[in-house]
N, C-alpha and C positions, 0 to 999 in steps of 0.2 A: 927983602932977603922975605919979606911972607909972599907975596908974589912969585916967584921963585920954590918955593916947596909946592906953595897952592899946583903948580902946575910938573911936579916933579908927582909930588901924588896925585893930581888927575893921571900923568904918564902912565904912571905906576897902579893906579886903579884900572884905567881901561886895560892893560899887558896885565894882569890880574885876574882878570872878567876877562878878556879872550881866551885865559889859560885855563879857566874854570869850565868857559863854554868849549874847549878846543879838550877837558879833559870829559866833560862829560859827551862829547859827538865822537869821545875816544869810545868812551865805554859803552854809548850805542852801540859805535859798529861794532865792538868786539859783542855785545846785546847780537847786535843784528849779525857778526860771523858766528857767534854761536848754536843758532837761532838755523841758520843757511848749513852746520854742521852739523848737525843733531838731522834737517830735513832728508841734504844728502844722505846721509850715514841710515834712516829708517828708507829712502828708500834707496838704496842699495840694498840693505839687510833683506826687503822685500823683491831685490829684482835680481838675489842670488836667493831665493826662499821660491822662485818665480822660476828660475834656474834649475833651480835639485827638480822640482815637482817634474819638470819640464823631462828631467836626463833621465828621474825613475818612472816613467812615463814610458819618452824612447826604448831606454831598458827589455821593457816589459814589452811592448809591443817583439824587439828586437828575440826574445823572448820568449814566443807568443810564436813570431815566424820561424822561428828556428822547431819549436815544438811540431806546427805544421807542419813542415817541409817532412820532418824528422819521420809523421805520420804519414806523409803523401805517398815520401819515397817504402818503407814500409807496407805502405799497401799494392803500392807496387810489383817491392820486391813479391810481394802472398801469393796478387795476379799472375805475375812470371812464375811463378813456382809451382803453379797451380797448374795453368796451361802445358809446361813441360809433364807437370806427373799427366796432362789429360791428352800431350800428344803422345807421350812413351807405351799409355793404356794404349790409343788405339794402332802405334808401332805394332805392340805386344800382339794383341789379335791381330792385326793382317798376318802377320809373321808367321801366329801357329792356324791360321787359313791359307793360306800357300803355300803352308808345311801337308796341311794334312790333306789342299790338293793336288801337291804336289806328291805324299805316295802314296794317290789310290791312282792316278797315272803311272808315276812309277807300276803299283801292284800290279792295274791291268797290261800295263805294258810288258811286265816280266810273266803271266798268264798268256798272256798272246805267245811270246818267243818262249812258254813252255813247252806248247797247244808244236807250234810251229816244229822244236824240235818230237814234239814225239811222232808227227807228222813226219816226220824227217827219217827220220830210226826205222821206223816203220815200214813206209820205203824201200829206204835203205837194205835189212831183211830184210821182207820180202824179195830183192832183186838181188841179195843173196843169197836167197834159200833155192831164184831159181834158176839164177849160171850156176850155185854149188851141184845141183842135177842136175847140167849137165855135163857141168864137168866132174861129174864120179860117172855117170855113166861116160864118156868118152870117156878117162883114163882106164876104167877096168870093167871093158865089153865086154872080157871072155870073160868072165865067169861062169860058171856053171852052175843056173838056178835059185838063188838069193842074189841079190846086188848089197852093195855095203850102201847102207844109209848110213853111218852116220856119217857127221861133219864133220871137214875139211880139220879146224884144228883138233878135233878129238885124233884124227890120227897124229899116233907116233913114228916120226921113225923109227926107222932099222937101228939095232948098232946104237941105239944113242941113251946112255945110263945118263937114269934121273936122279939127281939130288935124296938122300932117308926118308927128307919129312914130304915128298909128293908123294914117295909107298907106304906109307903108315897108312891108314883106315882112322 
């Protein structure tokens, strides 16, 4: 009976020692797992911080690109407006120059036409005087001593009654 107790006792001690080793291994595994978790959490926190920093940098770059594009667009608009203003000023100057030139040409042409009309009127009057003189001599050749020198338009036909305004002085 004694041998039985010793074998059982040895068996129990071995089992107890195995359980102690198992508990110790589990504790070590738990400690290792805790340290791995802590390490992983630290790495995750560091990665998240890096990601936040990269995102912030990207946001800043995007903001800067937007600002740069806006400034570039503004400069392009200002350049376009300046060019339009210069074109408008050149166009206005050209229009004024053309108007002045056209006015000068029209004035010269009008003066030439006025001179031509005066010459034609003078020629016409001279011609009418010549024809009128001939006609007067032909119409009334039998008058006594003084020929009628009044122009034809001043001659009033006999028997025509003039309105009162025409006879008032």
